N, C-alpha and C positions, 0 to 999 in steps of 0.2 A: 560559580557563575549561576545566577538564578534568573529565570525568565518567568514572567507572569502572563498567562493567557487570560483573556476575558472570562471572568467567572470561574476560573480554574485555580486550584490550589497551587502554591509555589512548587516548582519541580527543579531539582538539581539536574540541569541539562547535561552536565558532564557525565554523570552516572547513567542517565537514560540513553544518551547518544554515544556511548563508548563504541569505538571501532568504526565510526562513520567518518571517513576522511573527506568525502565530497559534499559540497554544499547542497546538491540535489538530494542526497540521502538524508541529510540533516533536515532540510525543509520538508521533505515528504513525511518523515517520522514526526516532526512537530505538527504537521497538518493532521496526522492520524490521532495524535494525543489530544489535540484541540477538538477534533470531531467526535471522539469517543468518550471524552472525559465525563460528560454529563448525559450521555446517551443511554437509551434503553438496551436491553440484552440483545434484541434483534439486530440493532446496528452494530453492536460489538461483535456478534457472531459473524456478520457479513464481512467485517474487516479482518477477522481471523481467517475466513475463507480466502479473502484477497491475498493475504500474506502467504498462505499455502500455495496459491496459484503462482505468485511471484517466485517462490522457492522452486517450484517445479520448472518454471520457465528458465531459471538460472541453470538448473540441472541439465536441461536439454540444449543450453547454449544460446538462448534467445535474449542476450544482454541488451541489444538495442531496443527491443520491444519492451523490456522491463523499464528502461529509461524513458521511453515514450510514454508509458503509463504514468510514471512518476511525474514527468513534466506536465502532462495534460491535467492530471488531478490537482497538482499544486497550482496550476493556472486557473482552477475553478470549474473545470468541466465535471459533469456528472460521473461519479465513480462507476456506476453500473454500465452506463453507455460506453465509457472508455474501455473497460475490461472486455465488454462484449465485442466491440469493434476490433480491438487489437487481437483478441483470441481468434477471431475469424480469419486473420491473416496467417495463422500458424497451421501448416498442413499436417505435419506429423506430430501430434500432441502426445501420444502415448495414453495408456489406460487411465492413470491417476489424474493427469491433466484434463482428460475428457470428462471424468467423473466430477472434478471440481468445477469445470466450465458449466456443466449441466446443473450444478447446484446454485448458480448465480440467480 
């Protein structure tokens, strides 16, 4: 199965999206690929930071907030605003999540 995003090279979605069972996860990853495919390094670094933040949120059990972020971003909201707003709702972030939050 091959999908073509505007201006982007063909990507074998099955290989890129392995392990993603939910439509939300698939849509979110497709959005990231489209956003970063022809972006500069600053944008790509920002998205790497976002992925680390989501990983930390999963580790501390904030699954609903992870889904909220994914839904809001795929609905077209500003990634920086979404992450900032959702992260403010988490009281006990831990050291690593605090450091990542401050790097946004």
